[in-house]
PDBQT receptor file of N, H, CA, C and O in Angstrom, charges set to zero:
ATOM      1  N   GLY A   1       0.977  -1.362  -0.189  1.00  0.00    +0.000 N 
ATOM      2  CA  GLY A   1       0.083   0.162   0.176  1.00  0.00    +0.000 C 
ATOM      3  C   GLY A   1       1.002   1.339  -0.107  1.00  0.00    +0.000 C 
ATOM      4  O   GLY A   1       2.218   1.361  -0.297  1.00  0.00    +0.000 OA
ATOM      5  N   LEU A   2       0.138   2.267  -0.085  1.00  0.00    +0.000 N 
ATOM      6  H   LEU A   2      -0.849   2.249   0.070  1.00  0.00    +0.000 HD
ATOM      7  CA  LEU A   2       1.058   3.858  -0.085  1.00  0.00    +0.000 C 
ATOM      8  C   LEU A   2       1.742   3.752   1.336  1.00  0.00    +0.000 C 
ATOM      9  O   LEU A   2       2.721   4.491   1.445  1.00  0.00    +0.000 OA
ATOM     10  N   TYR A   3       1.475   3.088   2.308  1.00  0.00    +0.000 N 
ATOM     11  H   TYR A   3       0.680   2.488   2.219  1.00  0.00    +0.000 HD
ATOM     12  CA  TYR A   3       2.059   3.659   3.771  1.00  0.00    +0.000 C 
ATOM     13  C   TYR A   3       3.599   2.582   3.390  1.00  0.00    +0.000 C 
ATOM     14  O   TYR A   3       4.728   3.054   3.255  1.00  0.00    +0.000 OA
ATOM     15  N   GLY A   4       3.343   1.491   3.309  1.00  0.00    +0.000 N 
ATOM     16  H   GLY A   4       2.426   1.107   3.418  1.00  0.00    +0.000 HD
ATOM     17  CA  GLY A   4       4.304   0.532   2.785  1.00  0.00    +0.000 C 
ATOM     18  C   GLY A   4       5.353   1.086   1.616  1.00  0.00    +0.000 C 
ATOM     19  O   GLY A   4       6.570   0.903   1.587  1.00  0.00    +0.000 OA
ATOM     20  N   THR A   5       4.699   1.669   0.856  1.00  0.00    +0.000 N 
ATOM     21  H   THR A   5       3.711   1.819   0.879  1.00  0.00    +0.000 HD
ATOM     22  CA  THR A   5       5.986   2.228  -0.284  1.00  0.00    +0.000 C 
ATOM     23  C   THR A   5       6.418   3.488   0.177  1.00  0.00    +0.000 C 
ATOM     24  O   THR A   5       7.607   3.682  -0.073  1.00  0.00    +0.000 OA
ATOM     25  N   ALA A   6       5.774   4.535   0.847  1.00  0.00    +0.000 N 
ATOM     26  H   ALA A   6       4.807   4.378   1.050  1.00  0.00    +0.000 HD
ATOM     27  CA  ALA A   6       6.327   5.454   1.732  1.00  0.00    +0.000 C 
ATOM     28  C   ALA A   6       7.487   4.875   2.963  1.00  0.00    +0.000 C 
ATOM     29  O   ALA A   6       8.629   5.291   3.159  1.00  0.00    +0.000 OA
ATOM     30  N   LYS A   7       6.896   4.009   3.534  1.00  0.00    +0.000 N 
ATOM     31  H   LYS A   7       5.968   3.671   3.375  1.00  0.00    +0.000 HD
ATOM     32  CA  LYS A   7       8.135   3.391   4.658  1.00  0.00    +0.000 C 
ATOM     33  C   LYS A   7       9.171   2.766   3.995  1.00  0.00    +0.000 C 
ATOM     34  O   LYS A   7      10.228   2.899   4.612  1.00  0.00    +0.000 OA
ATOM     35  N   HIS A   8       9.289   2.011   2.774  1.00  0.00    +0.000 N 
ATOM     36  H   HIS A   8       8.430   1.903   2.273  1.00  0.00    +0.000 HD
ATOM     37  CA  HIS A   8      10.421   1.444   2.110  1.00  0.00    +0.000 C 
ATOM     38  C   HIS A   8      11.167   2.536   1.539  1.00  0.00    +0.000 C 
ATOM     39  O   HIS A   8      12.391   2.416   1.590  1.00  0.00    +0.000 OA
ATOM     40  N   TRP A   9      10.699   3.569   1.009  1.00  0.00    +0.000 N 
ATOM     41  H   TRP A   9       9.704   3.667   0.967  1.00  0.00    +0.000 HD
ATOM     42  CA  TRP A   9      10.936   4.955   0.212  1.00  0.00    +0.000 C 
ATOM     43  C   TRP A   9      12.104   5.693   1.440  1.00  0.00    +0.000 C 
ATOM     44  O   TRP A   9      13.241   6.107   1.216  1.00  0.00    +0.000 OA
ATOM     45  N   PHE A  10      11.365   5.670   2.726  1.00  0.00    +0.000 N 
ATOM     46  H   PHE A  10      10.441   5.333   2.908  1.00  0.00    +0.000 HD
ATOM     47  CA  PHE A  10      12.102   6.108   3.708  1.00  0.00    +0.000 C 
ATOM     48  C   PHE A  10      13.134   5.544   4.073  1.00  0.00    +0.000 C 
ATOM     49  O   PHE A  10      14.098   6.293   4.232  1.00  0.00    +0.000 OA
ATOM     50  N   HIS A  11      13.339   4.093   4.337  1.00  0.00    +0.000 N 
ATOM     51  H   HIS A  11      12.556   3.484   4.208  1.00  0.00    +0.000 HD
ATOM     52  CA  HIS A  11      14.582   3.055   4.760  1.00  0.00    +0.000 C 
ATOM     53  C   HIS A  11      15.572   3.033   3.678  1.00  0.00    +0.000 C 
ATOM     54  O   HIS A  11      16.768   2.855   3.908  1.00  0.00    +0.000 OA
ATOM     55  N   SER A  12      15.003   3.245   2.280  1.00  0.00    +0.000 N 
ATOM     56  H   SER A  12      14.031   3.390   2.093  1.00  0.00    +0.000 HD
ATOM     57  CA  SER A  12      16.153   2.931   1.071  1.00  0.00    +0.000 C 
ATOM     58  C   SER A  12      16.721   4.264   0.708  1.00  0.00    +0.000 C 
ATOM     59  O   SER A  12      17.770   4.383   0.076  1.00  0.00    +0.000 OA
ATOM     60  N   SER A  13      15.890   5.404   1.187  1.00  0.00    +0.000 N 
ATOM     61  H   SER A  13      15.037   5.307   1.700  1.00  0.00    +0.000 HD
ATOM     62  CA  SER A  13      16.752   6.503   0.713  1.00  0.00    +0.000 C 
ATOM     63  C   SER A  13      17.813   7.580   1.821  1.00  0.00    +0.000 C 
ATOM     64  O   SER A  13      17.474   7.808   2.983  1.00  0.00    +0.000 OA
ATOM     65  N   GLN A  14      18.821   8.023   1.334  1.00  0.00    +0.000 N 
ATOM     66  H   GLN A  14      19.096   7.838   0.391  1.00  0.00    +0.000 HD
ATOM     67  CA  GLN A  14      19.488   8.876   2.070  1.00  0.00    +0.000 C 
ATOM     68  C   GLN A  14      19.211  10.100   2.686  1.00  0.00    +0.000 C 
ATOM     69  O   GLN A  14      19.985  10.735   3.403  1.00  0.00    +0.000 OA
ATOM     70  N   LEU A  15      18.093  10.395   2.377  1.00  0.00    +0.000 N 
ATOM     71  H   LEU A  15      17.464   9.880   1.794  1.00  0.00    +0.000 HD
ATOM     72  CA  LEU A  15      17.654  11.728   2.862  1.00  0.00    +0.000 C 
ATOM     73  C   LEU A  15      17.438  11.781   4.402  1.00  0.00    +0.000 C 
ATOM     74  O   LEU A  15      17.092  10.869   5.154  1.00  0.00    +0.000 OA
ATOM     75  N   SER A  16      17.755  13.201   4.709  1.00  0.00    +0.000 N 
ATOM     76  H   SER A  16      18.036  13.942   4.099  1.00  0.00    +0.000 HD
ATOM     77  CA  SER A  16      17.285  13.258   6.053  1.00  0.00    +0.000 C 
ATOM     78  C   SER A  16      16.163  13.564   6.260  1.00  0.00    +0.000 C 
ATOM     79  O   SER A  16      15.675  14.346   5.444  1.00  0.00    +0.000 OA
ATOM     80  N   ALA A  17      15.362  13.134   7.315  1.00  0.00    +0.000 N 
ATOM     81  H   ALA A  17      15.758  12.500   7.978  1.00  0.00    +0.000 HD
ATOM     82  CA  ALA A  17      13.963  12.955   7.894  1.00  0.00    +0.000 C 
ATOM     83  C   ALA A  17      13.183  14.405   6.900  1.00  0.00    +0.000 C 
ATOM     84  O   ALA A  17      12.301  14.354   6.043  1.00  0.00    +0.000 OA
ATOM     85  N   ASN A  18      13.928  15.585   7.445  1.00  0.00    +0.000 N 
ATOM     86  H   ASN A  18      14.644  15.627   8.142  1.00  0.00    +0.000 HD
ATOM     87  CA  ASN A  18      12.983  16.934   7.199  1.00  0.00    +0.000 C 
ATOM     88  C   ASN A  18      12.812  16.858   5.420  1.00  0.00    +0.000 C 
ATOM     89  O   ASN A  18      11.774  17.242   4.882  1.00  0.00    +0.000 OA
ATOM     90  N   ASP A  19      14.015  16.296   4.611  1.00  0.00    +0.000 N 
ATOM     91  H   ASP A  19      14.858  15.985   5.048  1.00  0.00    +0.000 HD
ATOM     92  CA  ASP A  19      13.812  16.340   3.116  1.00  0.00    +0.000 C 
ATOM     93  C   ASP A  19      12.819  15.567   2.961  1.00  0.00    +0.000 C 
ATOM     94  O   ASP A  19      11.777  15.812   2.353  1.00  0.00    +0.000 OA
ATOM     95  N   TYR A  20      13.218  14.309   3.686  1.00  0.00    +0.000 N 
ATOM     96  H   TYR A  20      14.064  14.110   4.179  1.00  0.00    +0.000 HD
ATOM     97  CA  TYR A  20      12.062  13.059   3.141  1.00  0.00    +0.000 C 
ATOM     98  C   TYR A  20      10.720  13.663   3.317  1.00  0.00    +0.000 C 
ATOM     99  O   TYR A  20       9.915  13.323   2.451  1.00  0.00    +0.000 OA
ATOM    100  N   ILE A  21      10.241  14.550   4.309  1.00  0.00    +0.000 N 
ATOM    101  H   ILE A  21      10.896  14.826   5.013  1.00  0.00    +0.000 HD
ATOM    102  CA  ILE A  21       9.035  14.754   4.441  1.00  0.00    +0.000 C 
ATOM    103  C   ILE A  21       8.371  15.850   3.376  1.00  0.00    +0.000 C 
ATOM    104  O   ILE A  21       7.211  15.779   2.969  1.00  0.00    +0.000 OA
ATOM    105  N   GLU A  22       9.434  16.983   2.966  1.00  0.00    +0.000 N 
ATOM    106  H   GLU A  22      10.376  17.041   3.297  1.00  0.00    +0.000 HD
ATOM    107  CA  GLU A  22       9.133  17.760   2.246  1.00  0.00    +0.000 C 
ATOM    108  C   GLU A  22       8.859  17.530   0.871  1.00  0.00    +0.000 C 
ATOM    109  O   GLU A  22       8.026  18.115   0.180  1.00  0.00    +0.000 OA
ATOM    110  N   GLY A  23       9.781  16.459   0.481  1.00  0.00    +0.000 N 
ATOM    111  H   GLY A  23      10.458  15.984   1.043  1.00  0.00    +0.000 HD
ATOM    112  CA  GLY A  23       9.747  15.774  -0.620  1.00  0.00    +0.000 C 
ATOM    113  C   GLY A  23       8.700  14.825  -0.713  1.00  0.00    +0.000 C 
ATOM    114  O   GLY A  23       8.278  14.734  -1.866  1.00  0.00    +0.000 OA
ATOM    115  N   ALA A  24       8.061  13.987   0.216  1.00  0.00    +0.000 N 
ATOM    116  H   ALA A  24       8.404  14.061   1.152  1.00  0.00    +0.000 HD
ATOM    117  CA  ALA A  24       7.178  13.039   0.340  1.00  0.00    +0.000 C 
ATOM    118  C   ALA A  24       5.396  13.723   0.321  1.00  0.00    +0.000 C 
ATOM    119  O   ALA A  24       4.346  13.247  -0.109  1.00  0.00    +0.000 OA
ATOM    120  N   LEU A  25       5.770  15.175   1.087  1.00  0.00    +0.000 N 
ATOM    121  H   LEU A  25       6.624  15.561   1.437  1.00  0.00    +0.000 HD
ATOM    122  CA  LEU A  25       3.988  15.587   1.776  1.00  0.00    +0.000 C 
ATOM    123  C   LEU A  25       3.577  15.794   0.404  1.00  0.00    +0.000 C 
ATOM    124  O   LEU A  25       2.637  15.050   0.123  1.00  0.00    +0.000 OA
ATOM    125  N   PRO A  26       4.015  16.678  -0.730  1.00  0.00    +0.000 N 
ATOM    126  CA  PRO A  26       2.901  16.761  -1.882  1.00  0.00    +0.000 C 
ATOM    127  C   PRO A  26       2.711  15.443  -2.647  1.00  0.00    +0.000 C 
ATOM    128  O   PRO A  26       1.645  15.244  -3.231  1.00  0.00    +0.000 OA
ATOM    129  N   PHE A  27       3.504  14.713  -2.665  1.00  0.00    +0.000 N 
ATOM    130  H   PHE A  27       4.370  14.874  -2.190  1.00  0.00    +0.000 HD
ATOM    131  CA  PHE A  27       3.314  13.705  -3.264  1.00  0.00    +0.000 C 
ATOM    132  C   PHE A  27       2.358  12.844  -2.880  1.00  0.00    +0.000 C 
ATOM    133  O   PHE A  27       1.537  12.380  -3.672  1.00  0.00    +0.000 OA
ATOM    134  N   LEU A  28       2.400  12.518  -1.411  1.00  0.00    +0.000 N 
ATOM    135  H   LEU A  28       3.067  12.895  -0.768  1.00  0.00    +0.000 HD
ATOM    136  CA  LEU A  28       1.318  11.865  -0.530  1.00  0.00    +0.000 C 
ATOM    137  C   LEU A  28      -0.142  12.543  -0.659  1.00  0.00    +0.000 C 
ATOM    138  O   LEU A  28      -1.217  11.947  -0.727  1.00  0.00    +0.000 OA
ATOM    139  N   MET A  29       0.040  13.668  -0.671  1.00  0.00    +0.000 N 
ATOM    140  H   MET A  29       0.913  14.152  -0.616  1.00  0.00    +0.000 HD
ATOM    141  CA  MET A  29      -1.559  14.657  -0.486  1.00  0.00    +0.000 C 
ATOM    142  C   MET A  29      -2.079  14.312  -1.919  1.00  0.00    +0.000 C 
ATOM    143  O   MET A  29      -3.303  14.197  -1.977  1.00  0.00    +0.000 OA
ATOM    144  N   LYS A  30      -1.355  14.113  -3.154  1.00  0.00    +0.000 N 
ATOM    145  H   LYS A  30      -0.361  14.206  -3.106  1.00  0.00    +0.000 HD
ATOM    146  CA  LYS A  30      -1.941  14.083  -4.342  1.00  0.00    +0.000 C 
ATOM    147  C   LYS A  30      -2.572  12.976  -4.421  1.00  0.00    +0.000 C 
ATOM    148  O   LYS A  30      -3.707  12.894  -4.891  1.00  0.00    +0.000 OA
ATOM    149  N   GLN A  31      -1.876  11.953  -3.947  1.00  0.00    +0.000 N 
ATOM    150  H   GLN A  31      -0.954  12.020  -3.565  1.00  0.00    +0.000 HD
ATOM    151  CA  GLN A  31      -2.592  10.133  -3.613  1.00  0.00    +0.000 C 
ATOM    152  C   GLN A  31      -3.462  10.629  -3.114  1.00  0.00    +0.000 C 
ATOM    153  O   GLN A  31      -4.402  10.662  -3.909  1.00  0.00    +0.000 OA
ATOM    154  N   ILE A  32      -3.735  11.115  -2.077  1.00  0.00    +0.000 N 
ATOM    155  H   ILE A  32      -2.971  11.088  -1.431  1.00  0.00    +0.000 HD
ATOM    156  CA  ILE A  32      -4.629  10.874  -1.150  1.00  0.00    +0.000 C 
ATOM    157  C   ILE A  32      -6.010  11.721  -1.646  1.00  0.00    +0.000 C 
ATOM    158  O   ILE A  32      -7.169  11.330  -1.502  1.00  0.00    +0.000 OA
ATOM    159  N   LEU A  33      -5.548  13.044  -2.299  1.00  0.00    +0.000 N 
ATOM    160  H   LEU A  33      -4.607  13.361  -2.416  1.00  0.00    +0.000 HD
ATOM    161  CA  LEU A  33      -7.052  13.982  -2.725  1.00  0.00    +0.000 C 
ATOM    162  C   LEU A  33      -7.558  13.520  -4.231  1.00  0.00    +0.000 C 
ATOM    163  O   LEU A  33      -8.680  13.738  -4.688  1.00  0.00    +0.000 OA
ATOM    164  N   LYS A  34      -6.331  12.741  -4.985  1.00  0.00    +0.000 N 
ATOM    165  H   LYS A  34      -5.419  12.564  -4.614  1.00  0.00    +0.000 HD
ATOM    166  CA  LYS A  34      -7.020  12.633  -6.357  1.00  0.00    +0.000 C 
ATOM    167  C   LYS A  34      -8.116  11.807  -6.660  1.00  0.00    +0.000 C 
ATOM    168  O   LYS A  34      -8.589  11.801  -7.796  1.00  0.00    +0.000 OA
TER     169      LYS A  34
């Protein structure tokens, strides 16, 4: 699911938590609101 994808992305990425949130939030919002 979407949570699993985000979790996998978080664990497999080298981004800091803040960069991850800034990058992921617009994408997640699009997925939720579409």
